[in-house]
mmCIF file of the protein (N, C-alpha, C, O) and its ligand, coordinates in Angstrom:
data_MODEL
# 
_entry.id   MODEL 
# 
loop_
_entity.id 
_entity.type 
_entity.pdbx_number_of_molecules 
1 polymer     1 
2 non-polymer 1 
# 
_entity_poly.entity_id                      1 
_entity_poly.type                           'polypeptide(L)' 
_entity_poly.nstd_linkage                   no 
_entity_poly.nstd_monomer                   no 
_entity_poly.pdbx_seq_one_letter_code       
;(UNK)(UNK)(UNK)(UNK)(UNK)(UNK)(UNK)(UNK)(UNK)(UNK)(UNK)(UNK)(UNK)(UNK)(UNK)(UNK)
(UNK)(UNK)(UNK)(UNK)(UNK)(UNK)(UNK)(UNK)(UNK)(UNK)(UNK)(UNK)(UNK)(UNK)(UNK)(UNK)
(UNK)(UNK)(UNK)(UNK)(UNK)(UNK)(UNK)(UNK)(UNK)(UNK)(UNK)(UNK)(UNK)(UNK)(UNK)(UNK)
(UNK)(UNK)(UNK)
;
_entity_poly.pdbx_seq_one_letter_code_can   XXXXXXXXXXXXXXXXXXXXXXXXXXXXXXXXXXXXXXXXXXXXXXXXXXX 
_entity_poly.pdbx_strand_id                 A 
# 
loop_
_entity_poly_seq.entity_id 
_entity_poly_seq.num 
_entity_poly_seq.mon_id 
_entity_poly_seq.hetero 
1 1  UNK n 
1 2  UNK n 
1 3  UNK n 
1 4  UNK n 
1 5  UNK n 
1 6  UNK n 
1 7  UNK n 
1 8  UNK n 
1 9  UNK n 
1 10 UNK n 
1 11 UNK n 
1 12 UNK n 
1 13 UNK n 
1 14 UNK n 
1 15 UNK n 
1 16 UNK n 
1 17 UNK n 
1 18 UNK n 
1 19 UNK n 
1 20 UNK n 
1 21 UNK n 
1 22 UNK n 
1 23 UNK n 
1 24 UNK n 
1 25 UNK n 
1 26 UNK n 
1 27 UNK n 
1 28 UNK n 
1 29 UNK n 
1 30 UNK n 
1 31 UNK n 
1 32 UNK n 
1 33 UNK n 
1 34 UNK n 
1 35 UNK n 
1 36 UNK n 
1 37 UNK n 
1 38 UNK n 
1 39 UNK n 
1 40 UNK n 
1 41 UNK n 
1 42 UNK n 
1 43 UNK n 
1 44 UNK n 
1 45 UNK n 
1 46 UNK n 
1 47 UNK n 
1 48 UNK n 
1 49 UNK n 
1 50 UNK n 
1 51 UNK n 
# 
loop_
_struct_asym.id 
_struct_asym.entity_id 
A 1 
B 2 
# 
loop_
_chem_comp.id 
_chem_comp.type 
_chem_comp.mon_nstd_flag 
UNK 'L-peptide linking' . 
ZN  non-polymer         . 
# 
_pdbx_entity_nonpoly.entity_id   2 
_pdbx_entity_nonpoly.name        ? 
_pdbx_entity_nonpoly.comp_id     ZN 
# 
_pdbx_nonpoly_scheme.asym_id         B 
_pdbx_nonpoly_scheme.entity_id       2 
_pdbx_nonpoly_scheme.mon_id          ZN 
_pdbx_nonpoly_scheme.ndb_seq_num     1 
_pdbx_nonpoly_scheme.pdb_seq_num     101 
_pdbx_nonpoly_scheme.auth_seq_num    101 
_pdbx_nonpoly_scheme.pdb_mon_id      ZN 
_pdbx_nonpoly_scheme.auth_mon_id     ZN 
_pdbx_nonpoly_scheme.pdb_strand_id   A 
_pdbx_nonpoly_scheme.pdb_ins_code    . 
# 
loop_
_atom_site.group_PDB 
_atom_site.id 
_atom_site.type_symbol 
_atom_site.label_atom_id 
_atom_site.label_alt_id 
_atom_site.label_comp_id 
_atom_site.label_asym_id 
_atom_site.label_entity_id 
_atom_site.label_seq_id 
_atom_site.pdbx_PDB_ins_code 
_atom_site.Cartn_x 
_atom_site.Cartn_y 
_atom_site.Cartn_z 
_atom_site.occupancy 
_atom_site.B_iso_or_equiv 
_atom_site.pdbx_formal_charge 
_atom_site.auth_seq_id 
_atom_site.auth_comp_id 
_atom_site.auth_asym_id 
_atom_site.auth_atom_id 
_atom_site.pdbx_PDB_model_num 
ATOM   1   N  N  . UNK A 1 1  ? -13.944 -1.415 20.384  1.00 0.00 ? 1   UNK A N  1 
ATOM   2   C  CA . UNK A 1 1  ? -13.162 -0.264 19.962  1.00 0.00 ? 1   UNK A CA 1 
ATOM   3   C  C  . UNK A 1 1  ? -12.468 -0.563 18.633  1.00 0.00 ? 1   UNK A C  1 
ATOM   4   O  O  . UNK A 1 1  ? -11.504 -1.327 18.586  1.00 0.00 ? 1   UNK A O  1 
ATOM   5   N  N  . UNK A 1 2  ? -12.958 0.033  17.577  1.00 0.00 ? 2   UNK A N  1 
ATOM   6   C  CA . UNK A 1 2  ? -12.329 -0.182 16.284  1.00 0.00 ? 2   UNK A CA 1 
ATOM   7   C  C  . UNK A 1 2  ? -12.126 1.135  15.582  1.00 0.00 ? 2   UNK A C  1 
ATOM   8   O  O  . UNK A 1 2  ? -12.940 1.546  14.755  1.00 0.00 ? 2   UNK A O  1 
ATOM   9   N  N  . UNK A 1 3  ? -11.020 1.803  15.918  1.00 0.00 ? 3   UNK A N  1 
ATOM   10  C  CA . UNK A 1 3  ? -10.753 3.135  15.394  1.00 0.00 ? 3   UNK A CA 1 
ATOM   11  C  C  . UNK A 1 3  ? -10.160 3.097  13.985  1.00 0.00 ? 3   UNK A C  1 
ATOM   12  O  O  . UNK A 1 3  ? -10.264 4.065  13.232  1.00 0.00 ? 3   UNK A O  1 
ATOM   13  N  N  . UNK A 1 4  ? -9.542  1.979  13.641  1.00 0.00 ? 4   UNK A N  1 
ATOM   14  C  CA . UNK A 1 4  ? -8.886  1.892  12.346  1.00 0.00 ? 4   UNK A CA 1 
ATOM   15  C  C  . UNK A 1 4  ? -9.877  1.482  11.265  1.00 0.00 ? 4   UNK A C  1 
ATOM   16  O  O  . UNK A 1 4  ? -10.597 0.494  11.407  1.00 0.00 ? 4   UNK A O  1 
ATOM   17  N  N  . UNK A 1 5  ? -9.902  2.251  10.192  1.00 0.00 ? 5   UNK A N  1 
ATOM   18  C  CA . UNK A 1 5  ? -10.772 1.932  9.080   1.00 0.00 ? 5   UNK A CA 1 
ATOM   19  C  C  . UNK A 1 5  ? -10.063 0.987  8.120   1.00 0.00 ? 5   UNK A C  1 
ATOM   20  O  O  . UNK A 1 5  ? -8.858  1.088  7.888   1.00 0.00 ? 5   UNK A O  1 
ATOM   21  N  N  . UNK A 1 6  ? -10.839 0.075  7.578   1.00 0.00 ? 6   UNK A N  1 
ATOM   22  C  CA . UNK A 1 6  ? -10.247 -0.838 6.594   1.00 0.00 ? 6   UNK A CA 1 
ATOM   23  C  C  . UNK A 1 6  ? -10.301 -0.184 5.212   1.00 0.00 ? 6   UNK A C  1 
ATOM   24  O  O  . UNK A 1 6  ? -11.337 0.327  4.787   1.00 0.00 ? 6   UNK A O  1 
ATOM   25  N  N  . UNK A 1 7  ? -9.186  -0.213 4.542   1.00 0.00 ? 7   UNK A N  1 
ATOM   26  C  CA . UNK A 1 7  ? -9.138  0.389  3.208   1.00 0.00 ? 7   UNK A CA 1 
ATOM   27  C  C  . UNK A 1 7  ? -8.495  -0.571 2.223   1.00 0.00 ? 7   UNK A C  1 
ATOM   28  O  O  . UNK A 1 7  ? -7.754  -1.481 2.592   1.00 0.00 ? 7   UNK A O  1 
ATOM   29  N  N  . UNK A 1 8  ? -8.807  -0.332 0.958   1.00 0.00 ? 8   UNK A N  1 
ATOM   30  C  CA . UNK A 1 8  ? -8.183  -1.099 -0.106  1.00 0.00 ? 8   UNK A CA 1 
ATOM   31  C  C  . UNK A 1 8  ? -7.118  -0.199 -0.705  1.00 0.00 ? 8   UNK A C  1 
ATOM   32  O  O  . UNK A 1 8  ? -7.376  0.960  -1.030  1.00 0.00 ? 8   UNK A O  1 
ATOM   33  N  N  . UNK A 1 9  ? -5.944  -0.737 -0.845  1.00 0.00 ? 9   UNK A N  1 
ATOM   34  C  CA . UNK A 1 9  ? -4.828  0.073  -1.307  1.00 0.00 ? 9   UNK A CA 1 
ATOM   35  C  C  . UNK A 1 9  ? -4.267  -0.492 -2.610  1.00 0.00 ? 9   UNK A C  1 
ATOM   36  O  O  . UNK A 1 9  ? -3.947  -1.676 -2.707  1.00 0.00 ? 9   UNK A O  1 
ATOM   37  N  N  . UNK A 1 10 ? -4.161  0.362  -3.581  1.00 0.00 ? 10  UNK A N  1 
ATOM   38  C  CA . UNK A 1 10 ? -3.541  -0.043 -4.854  1.00 0.00 ? 10  UNK A CA 1 
ATOM   39  C  C  . UNK A 1 10 ? -2.140  0.536  -4.915  1.00 0.00 ? 10  UNK A C  1 
ATOM   40  O  O  . UNK A 1 10 ? -1.934  1.734  -4.721  1.00 0.00 ? 10  UNK A O  1 
ATOM   41  N  N  . UNK A 1 11 ? -1.212  -0.309 -5.179  1.00 0.00 ? 11  UNK A N  1 
ATOM   42  C  CA . UNK A 1 11 ? 0.180   0.121  -5.234  1.00 0.00 ? 11  UNK A CA 1 
ATOM   43  C  C  . UNK A 1 11 ? 0.738   -0.216 -6.601  1.00 0.00 ? 11  UNK A C  1 
ATOM   44  O  O  . UNK A 1 11 ? 0.608   -1.346 -7.070  1.00 0.00 ? 11  UNK A O  1 
ATOM   45  N  N  . UNK A 1 12 ? 1.360   0.763  -7.242  1.00 0.00 ? 12  UNK A N  1 
ATOM   46  C  CA . UNK A 1 12 ? 2.005   0.486  -8.525  1.00 0.00 ? 12  UNK A CA 1 
ATOM   47  C  C  . UNK A 1 12 ? 3.464   0.876  -8.436  1.00 0.00 ? 12  UNK A C  1 
ATOM   48  O  O  . UNK A 1 12 ? 3.810   1.998  -8.065  1.00 0.00 ? 12  UNK A O  1 
ATOM   49  N  N  . UNK A 1 13 ? 4.296   -0.060 -8.780  1.00 0.00 ? 13  UNK A N  1 
ATOM   50  C  CA . UNK A 1 13 ? 5.736   0.163  -8.758  1.00 0.00 ? 13  UNK A CA 1 
ATOM   51  C  C  . UNK A 1 13 ? 6.134   1.092  -9.900  1.00 0.00 ? 13  UNK A C  1 
ATOM   52  O  O  . UNK A 1 13 ? 5.756   0.874  -11.051 1.00 0.00 ? 13  UNK A O  1 
ATOM   53  N  N  . UNK A 1 14 ? 6.892   2.120  -9.574  1.00 0.00 ? 14  UNK A N  1 
ATOM   54  C  CA . UNK A 1 14 ? 7.324   3.050  -10.619 1.00 0.00 ? 14  UNK A CA 1 
ATOM   55  C  C  . UNK A 1 14 ? 8.540   2.531  -11.373 1.00 0.00 ? 14  UNK A C  1 
ATOM   56  O  O  . UNK A 1 14 ? 8.944   3.109  -12.382 1.00 0.00 ? 14  UNK A O  1 
ATOM   57  N  N  . UNK A 1 15 ? 9.110   1.466  -10.893 1.00 0.00 ? 15  UNK A N  1 
ATOM   58  C  CA . UNK A 1 15 ? 10.288  0.919  -11.568 1.00 0.00 ? 15  UNK A CA 1 
ATOM   59  C  C  . UNK A 1 15 ? 9.910   -0.117 -12.607 1.00 0.00 ? 15  UNK A C  1 
ATOM   60  O  O  . UNK A 1 15 ? 10.373  -0.046 -13.746 1.00 0.00 ? 15  UNK A O  1 
ATOM   61  N  N  . UNK A 1 16 ? 9.087   -1.068 -12.242 1.00 0.00 ? 16  UNK A N  1 
ATOM   62  C  CA . UNK A 1 16 ? 8.783   -2.146 -13.192 1.00 0.00 ? 16  UNK A CA 1 
ATOM   63  C  C  . UNK A 1 16 ? 7.309   -2.162 -13.596 1.00 0.00 ? 16  UNK A C  1 
ATOM   64  O  O  . UNK A 1 16 ? 6.933   -2.919 -14.491 1.00 0.00 ? 16  UNK A O  1 
ATOM   65  N  N  . UNK A 1 17 ? 6.465   -1.347 -12.958 1.00 0.00 ? 17  UNK A N  1 
ATOM   66  C  CA . UNK A 1 17 ? 5.068   -1.271 -13.356 1.00 0.00 ? 17  UNK A CA 1 
ATOM   67  C  C  . UNK A 1 17 ? 4.172   -2.342 -12.732 1.00 0.00 ? 17  UNK A C  1 
ATOM   68  O  O  . UNK A 1 17 ? 2.975   -2.387 -13.015 1.00 0.00 ? 17  UNK A O  1 
ATOM   69  N  N  . UNK A 1 18 ? 4.731   -3.185 -11.903 1.00 0.00 ? 18  UNK A N  1 
ATOM   70  C  CA . UNK A 1 18 ? 3.950   -4.232 -11.221 1.00 0.00 ? 18  UNK A CA 1 
ATOM   71  C  C  . UNK A 1 18 ? 2.887   -3.595 -10.335 1.00 0.00 ? 18  UNK A C  1 
ATOM   72  O  O  . UNK A 1 18 ? 3.138   -2.591 -9.668  1.00 0.00 ? 18  UNK A O  1 
ATOM   73  N  N  . UNK A 1 19 ? 1.695   -4.193 -10.337 1.00 0.00 ? 19  UNK A N  1 
ATOM   74  C  CA . UNK A 1 19 ? 0.625   -3.635 -9.485  1.00 0.00 ? 19  UNK A CA 1 
ATOM   75  C  C  . UNK A 1 19 ? 0.235   -4.603 -8.399  1.00 0.00 ? 19  UNK A C  1 
ATOM   76  O  O  . UNK A 1 19 ? 0.232   -5.820 -8.584  1.00 0.00 ? 19  UNK A O  1 
ATOM   77  N  N  . UNK A 1 20 ? -0.095  -4.029 -7.258  1.00 0.00 ? 20  UNK A N  1 
ATOM   78  C  CA . UNK A 1 20 ? -0.520  -4.837 -6.109  1.00 0.00 ? 20  UNK A CA 1 
ATOM   79  C  C  . UNK A 1 20 ? -1.788  -4.234 -5.557  1.00 0.00 ? 20  UNK A C  1 
ATOM   80  O  O  . UNK A 1 20 ? -1.937  -3.013 -5.512  1.00 0.00 ? 20  UNK A O  1 
ATOM   81  N  N  . UNK A 1 21 ? -2.706  -5.093 -5.136  1.00 0.00 ? 21  UNK A N  1 
ATOM   82  C  CA . UNK A 1 21 ? -3.894  -4.618 -4.439  1.00 0.00 ? 21  UNK A CA 1 
ATOM   83  C  C  . UNK A 1 21 ? -3.893  -5.277 -3.068  1.00 0.00 ? 21  UNK A C  1 
ATOM   84  O  O  . UNK A 1 21 ? -3.884  -6.502 -2.944  1.00 0.00 ? 21  UNK A O  1 
ATOM   85  N  N  . UNK A 1 22 ? -3.902  -4.446 -2.061  1.00 0.00 ? 22  UNK A N  1 
ATOM   86  C  CA . UNK A 1 22 ? -3.802  -4.944 -0.694  1.00 0.00 ? 22  UNK A CA 1 
ATOM   87  C  C  . UNK A 1 22 ? -4.906  -4.389 0.161   1.00 0.00 ? 22  UNK A C  1 
ATOM   88  O  O  . UNK A 1 22 ? -5.489  -3.352 -0.154  1.00 0.00 ? 22  UNK A O  1 
ATOM   89  N  N  . UNK A 1 23 ? -5.191  -5.068 1.229   1.00 0.00 ? 23  UNK A N  1 
ATOM   90  C  CA . UNK A 1 23 ? -6.101  -4.520 2.212   1.00 0.00 ? 23  UNK A CA 1 
ATOM   91  C  C  . UNK A 1 23 ? -5.263  -3.994 3.360   1.00 0.00 ? 23  UNK A C  1 
ATOM   92  O  O  . UNK A 1 23 ? -4.347  -4.659 3.842   1.00 0.00 ? 23  UNK A O  1 
ATOM   93  N  N  . UNK A 1 24 ? -5.594  -2.798 3.784   1.00 0.00 ? 24  UNK A N  1 
ATOM   94  C  CA . UNK A 1 24 ? -4.824  -2.217 4.857   1.00 0.00 ? 24  UNK A CA 1 
ATOM   95  C  C  . UNK A 1 24 ? -5.733  -1.627 5.913   1.00 0.00 ? 24  UNK A C  1 
ATOM   96  O  O  . UNK A 1 24 ? -6.956  -1.610 5.769   1.00 0.00 ? 24  UNK A O  1 
ATOM   97  N  N  . UNK A 1 25 ? -5.125  -1.152 6.961   1.00 0.00 ? 25  UNK A N  1 
ATOM   98  C  CA . UNK A 1 25 ? -5.871  -0.486 8.016   1.00 0.00 ? 25  UNK A CA 1 
ATOM   99  C  C  . UNK A 1 25 ? -5.359  0.935  8.122   1.00 0.00 ? 25  UNK A C  1 
ATOM   100 O  O  . UNK A 1 25 ? -4.162  1.182  8.267   1.00 0.00 ? 25  UNK A O  1 
ATOM   101 N  N  . UNK A 1 26 ? -6.287  1.845  8.045   1.00 0.00 ? 26  UNK A N  1 
ATOM   102 C  CA . UNK A 1 26 ? -5.887  3.246  8.141   1.00 0.00 ? 26  UNK A CA 1 
ATOM   103 C  C  . UNK A 1 26 ? -5.974  3.735  9.566   1.00 0.00 ? 26  UNK A C  1 
ATOM   104 O  O  . UNK A 1 26 ? -7.003  3.595  10.228  1.00 0.00 ? 26  UNK A O  1 
ATOM   105 N  N  . UNK A 1 27 ? -4.904  4.299  10.020  1.00 0.00 ? 27  UNK A N  1 
ATOM   106 C  CA . UNK A 1 27 ? -4.774  4.794  11.366  1.00 0.00 ? 27  UNK A CA 1 
ATOM   107 C  C  . UNK A 1 27 ? -4.387  6.265  11.298  1.00 0.00 ? 27  UNK A C  1 
ATOM   108 O  O  . UNK A 1 27 ? -3.217  6.580  11.082  1.00 0.00 ? 27  UNK A O  1 
ATOM   109 N  N  . UNK A 1 28 ? -5.341  7.167  11.477  1.00 0.00 ? 28  UNK A N  1 
ATOM   110 C  CA . UNK A 1 28 ? -5.042  8.593  11.328  1.00 0.00 ? 28  UNK A CA 1 
ATOM   111 C  C  . UNK A 1 28 ? -4.409  8.844  9.967   1.00 0.00 ? 28  UNK A C  1 
ATOM   112 O  O  . UNK A 1 28 ? -5.099  8.765  8.950   1.00 0.00 ? 28  UNK A O  1 
ATOM   113 N  N  . UNK A 1 29 ? -3.110  9.145  9.919   1.00 0.00 ? 29  UNK A N  1 
ATOM   114 C  CA . UNK A 1 29 ? -2.508  9.452  8.611   1.00 0.00 ? 29  UNK A CA 1 
ATOM   115 C  C  . UNK A 1 29 ? -1.721  8.306  8.016   1.00 0.00 ? 29  UNK A C  1 
ATOM   116 O  O  . UNK A 1 29 ? -1.313  8.373  6.857   1.00 0.00 ? 29  UNK A O  1 
ATOM   117 N  N  . UNK A 1 30 ? -1.500  7.259  8.782   1.00 0.00 ? 30  UNK A N  1 
ATOM   118 C  CA . UNK A 1 30 ? -0.730  6.134  8.254   1.00 0.00 ? 30  UNK A CA 1 
ATOM   119 C  C  . UNK A 1 30 ? -1.645  5.020  7.779   1.00 0.00 ? 30  UNK A C  1 
ATOM   120 O  O  . UNK A 1 30 ? -2.734  4.810  8.312   1.00 0.00 ? 30  UNK A O  1 
ATOM   121 N  N  . UNK A 1 31 ? -1.173  4.312  6.758   1.00 0.00 ? 31  UNK A N  1 
ATOM   122 C  CA . UNK A 1 31 ? -1.900  3.138  6.335   1.00 0.00 ? 31  UNK A CA 1 
ATOM   123 C  C  . UNK A 1 31 ? -0.969  1.943  6.496   1.00 0.00 ? 31  UNK A C  1 
ATOM   124 O  O  . UNK A 1 31 ? 0.153   1.921  5.991   1.00 0.00 ? 31  UNK A O  1 
ATOM   125 N  N  . UNK A 1 32 ? -1.471  0.969  7.208   1.00 0.00 ? 32  UNK A N  1 
ATOM   126 C  CA . UNK A 1 32 ? -0.666  -0.218 7.480   1.00 0.00 ? 32  UNK A CA 1 
ATOM   127 C  C  . UNK A 1 32 ? -1.130  -1.353 6.566   1.00 0.00 ? 32  UNK A C  1 
ATOM   128 O  O  . UNK A 1 32 ? -2.250  -1.848 6.692   1.00 0.00 ? 32  UNK A O  1 
ATOM   129 N  N  . UNK A 1 33 ? -0.257  -1.756 5.649   1.00 0.00 ? 33  UNK A N  1 
ATOM   130 C  CA . UNK A 1 33 ? -0.639  -2.828 4.732   1.00 0.00 ? 33  UNK A CA 1 
ATOM   131 C  C  . UNK A 1 33 ? 0.256   -4.052 4.878   1.00 0.00 ? 33  UNK A C  1 
ATOM   132 O  O  . UNK A 1 33 ? -0.090  -5.146 4.432   1.00 0.00 ? 33  UNK A O  1 
ATOM   133 N  N  . UNK A 1 34 ? 1.391   -3.857 5.497   1.00 0.00 ? 34  UNK A N  1 
ATOM   134 C  CA . UNK A 1 34 ? 2.333   -4.966 5.588   1.00 0.00 ? 34  UNK A CA 1 
ATOM   135 C  C  . UNK A 1 34 ? 3.181   -5.094 4.332   1.00 0.00 ? 34  UNK A C  1 
ATOM   136 O  O  . UNK A 1 34 ? 4.037   -5.974 4.240   1.00 0.00 ? 34  UNK A O  1 
ATOM   137 N  N  . UNK A 1 35 ? 2.939   -4.200 3.350   1.00 0.00 ? 35  UNK A N  1 
ATOM   138 C  CA . UNK A 1 35 ? 3.702   -4.274 2.112   1.00 0.00 ? 35  UNK A CA 1 
ATOM   139 C  C  . UNK A 1 35 ? 5.135   -3.854 2.374   1.00 0.00 ? 35  UNK A C  1 
ATOM   140 O  O  . UNK A 1 35 ? 5.393   -2.831 3.007   1.00 0.00 ? 35  UNK A O  1 
ATOM   141 N  N  . UNK A 1 36 ? 6.064   -4.660 1.876   1.00 0.00 ? 36  UNK A N  1 
ATOM   142 C  CA . UNK A 1 36 ? 7.478   -4.382 2.139   1.00 0.00 ? 36  UNK A CA 1 
ATOM   143 C  C  . UNK A 1 36 ? 8.215   -3.866 0.914   1.00 0.00 ? 36  UNK A C  1 
ATOM   144 O  O  . UNK A 1 36 ? 8.864   -2.820 0.957   1.00 0.00 ? 36  UNK A O  1 
ATOM   145 N  N  . UNK A 1 37 ? 8.107   -4.603 -0.164  1.00 0.00 ? 37  UNK A N  1 
ATOM   146 C  CA . UNK A 1 37 ? 8.829   -4.187 -1.360  1.00 0.00 ? 37  UNK A CA 1 
ATOM   147 C  C  . UNK A 1 37 ? 8.263   -4.897 -2.580  1.00 0.00 ? 37  UNK A C  1 
ATOM   148 O  O  . UNK A 1 37 ? 7.529   -5.880 -2.469  1.00 0.00 ? 37  UNK A O  1 
ATOM   149 N  N  . UNK A 1 38 ? 8.622   -4.374 -3.745  1.00 0.00 ? 38  UNK A N  1 
ATOM   150 C  CA . UNK A 1 38 ? 8.195   -4.974 -4.999  1.00 0.00 ? 38  UNK A CA 1 
ATOM   151 C  C  . UNK A 1 38 ? 9.064   -6.190 -5.324  1.00 0.00 ? 38  UNK A C  1 
ATOM   152 O  O  . UNK A 1 38 ? 10.083  -6.451 -4.683  1.00 0.00 ? 38  UNK A O  1 
ATOM   153 N  N  . UNK A 1 39 ? 8.621   -6.909 -6.333  1.00 0.00 ? 39  UNK A N  1 
ATOM   154 C  CA . UNK A 1 39 ? 9.383   -8.062 -6.817  1.00 0.00 ? 39  UNK A CA 1 
ATOM   155 C  C  . UNK A 1 39 ? 10.760  -7.642 -7.344  1.00 0.00 ? 39  UNK A C  1 
ATOM   156 O  O  . UNK A 1 39 ? 11.700  -8.436 -7.358  1.00 0.00 ? 39  UNK A O  1 
ATOM   157 N  N  . UNK A 1 40 ? 10.860  -6.372 -7.779  1.00 0.00 ? 40  UNK A N  1 
ATOM   158 C  CA . UNK A 1 40 ? 12.128  -5.891 -8.349  1.00 0.00 ? 40  UNK A CA 1 
ATOM   159 C  C  . UNK A 1 40 ? 13.027  -5.239 -7.262  1.00 0.00 ? 40  UNK A C  1 
ATOM   160 O  O  . UNK A 1 40 ? 14.021  -4.585 -7.574  1.00 0.00 ? 40  UNK A O  1 
ATOM   161 N  N  . UNK A 1 41 ? 12.651  -5.434 -5.998  1.00 0.00 ? 41  UNK A N  1 
ATOM   162 C  CA . UNK A 1 41 ? 13.402  -4.920 -4.859  1.00 0.00 ? 41  UNK A CA 1 
ATOM   163 C  C  . UNK A 1 41 ? 13.254  -3.424 -4.596  1.00 0.00 ? 41  UNK A C  1 
ATOM   164 O  O  . UNK A 1 41 ? 13.908  -2.875 -3.710  1.00 0.00 ? 41  UNK A O  1 
ATOM   165 N  N  . UNK A 1 42 ? 12.399  -2.777 -5.365  1.00 0.00 ? 42  UNK A N  1 
ATOM   166 C  CA . UNK A 1 42 ? 12.087  -1.374 -5.067  1.00 0.00 ? 42  UNK A CA 1 
ATOM   167 C  C  . UNK A 1 42 ? 11.313  -1.309 -3.749  1.00 0.00 ? 42  UNK A C  1 
ATOM   168 O  O  . UNK A 1 42 ? 10.335  -2.030 -3.553  1.00 0.00 ? 42  UNK A O  1 
ATOM   169 N  N  . UNK A 1 43 ? 11.767  -0.439 -2.858  1.00 0.00 ? 43  UNK A N  1 
ATOM   170 C  CA . UNK A 1 43 ? 11.078  -0.315 -1.565  1.00 0.00 ? 43  UNK A CA 1 
ATOM   171 C  C  . UNK A 1 43 ? 10.468  1.068  -1.350  1.00 0.00 ? 43  UNK A C  1 
ATOM   172 O  O  . UNK A 1 43 ? 9.720   1.274  -0.394  1.00 0.00 ? 43  UNK A O  1 
ATOM   173 N  N  . UNK A 1 44 ? 10.782  2.016  -2.232  1.00 0.00 ? 44  UNK A N  1 
ATOM   174 C  CA . UNK A 1 44 ? 10.402  3.399  -1.939  1.00 0.00 ? 44  UNK A CA 1 
ATOM   175 C  C  . UNK A 1 44 ? 9.585   4.106  -3.010  1.00 0.00 ? 44  UNK A C  1 
ATOM   176 O  O  . UNK A 1 44 ? 8.824   5.027  -2.713  1.00 0.00 ? 44  UNK A O  1 
ATOM   177 N  N  . UNK A 1 45 ? 9.741   3.681  -4.232  1.00 0.00 ? 45  UNK A N  1 
ATOM   178 C  CA . UNK A 1 45 ? 9.196   4.471  -5.321  1.00 0.00 ? 45  UNK A CA 1 
ATOM   179 C  C  . UNK A 1 45 ? 7.909   3.880  -5.893  1.00 0.00 ? 45  UNK A C  1 
ATOM   180 O  O  . UNK A 1 45 ? 7.939   3.097  -6.843  1.00 0.00 ? 45  UNK A O  1 
ATOM   181 N  N  . UNK A 1 46 ? 6.774   4.270  -5.297  1.00 0.00 ? 46  UNK A N  1 
ATOM   182 C  CA . UNK A 1 46 ? 5.491   3.699  -5.695  1.00 0.00 ? 46  UNK A CA 1 
ATOM   183 C  C  . UNK A 1 46 ? 4.444   4.777  -5.872  1.00 0.00 ? 46  UNK A C  1 
ATOM   184 O  O  . UNK A 1 46 ? 4.509   5.842  -5.258  1.00 0.00 ? 46  UNK A O  1 
ATOM   185 N  N  . UNK A 1 47 ? 3.471   4.478  -6.730  1.00 0.00 ? 47  UNK A N  1 
ATOM   186 C  CA . UNK A 1 47 ? 2.247   5.283  -6.755  1.00 0.00 ? 47  UNK A CA 1 
ATOM   187 C  C  . UNK A 1 47 ? 1.274   4.535  -5.850  1.00 0.00 ? 47  UNK A C  1 
ATOM   188 O  O  . UNK A 1 47 ? 1.059   3.336  -6.030  1.00 0.00 ? 47  UNK A O  1 
ATOM   189 N  N  . UNK A 1 48 ? 0.696   5.216  -4.897  1.00 0.00 ? 48  UNK A N  1 
ATOM   190 C  CA . UNK A 1 48 ? -0.218  4.575  -3.975  1.00 0.00 ? 48  UNK A CA 1 
ATOM   191 C  C  . UNK A 1 48 ? -1.556  5.275  -3.997  1.00 0.00 ? 48  UNK A C  1 
ATOM   192 O  O  . UNK A 1 48 ? -1.646  6.500  -3.912  1.00 0.00 ? 48  UNK A O  1 
ATOM   193 N  N  . UNK A 1 49 ? -2.597  4.462  -4.113  1.00 0.00 ? 49  UNK A N  1 
ATOM   194 C  CA . UNK A 1 49 ? -3.949  4.993  -4.240  1.00 0.00 ? 49  UNK A CA 1 
ATOM   195 C  C  . UNK A 1 49 ? -4.848  4.252  -3.281  1.00 0.00 ? 49  UNK A C  1 
ATOM   196 O  O  . UNK A 1 49 ? -4.795  3.025  -3.203  1.00 0.00 ? 49  UNK A O  1 
ATOM   197 N  N  . UNK A 1 50 ? -5.670  4.976  -2.552  1.00 0.00 ? 50  UNK A N  1 
ATOM   198 C  CA . UNK A 1 50 ? -6.551  4.315  -1.595  1.00 0.00 ? 50  UNK A CA 1 
ATOM   199 C  C  . UNK A 1 50 ? -8.004  4.439  -2.019  1.00 0.00 ? 50  UNK A C  1 
ATOM   200 O  O  . UNK A 1 50 ? -8.406  5.442  -2.608  1.00 0.00 ? 50  UNK A O  1 
ATOM   201 N  N  . UNK A 1 51 ? -8.773  3.432  -1.722  1.00 0.00 ? 51  UNK A N  1 
ATOM   202 C  CA . UNK A 1 51 ? -10.196 3.468  -2.036  1.00 0.00 ? 51  UNK A CA 1 
ATOM   203 C  C  . UNK A 1 51 ? -11.001 3.612  -0.770  1.00 0.00 ? 51  UNK A C  1 
ATOM   204 O  O  . UNK A 1 51 ? -12.229 3.662  -0.821  1.00 0.00 ? 51  UNK A O  1 
HETATM 205 ZN ZN . ZN  B 2 .  ? 8.871   -3.224 -9.180  1.00 0.00 2 101 ZN  A ZN 1 
# 
């Protein structure tokens, strides 16, 4: 049983411009990446793109 799809997630911080590429698992509408915050302590303000 593997309902969660694996996705690649690109995250760009809107505060400092730092970019992260993570692998996540998509579960219905949520994507779980384990990403917590940027190096600049921003936790909320990101551009997120999924492949
Ligand atoms: Zn940042």
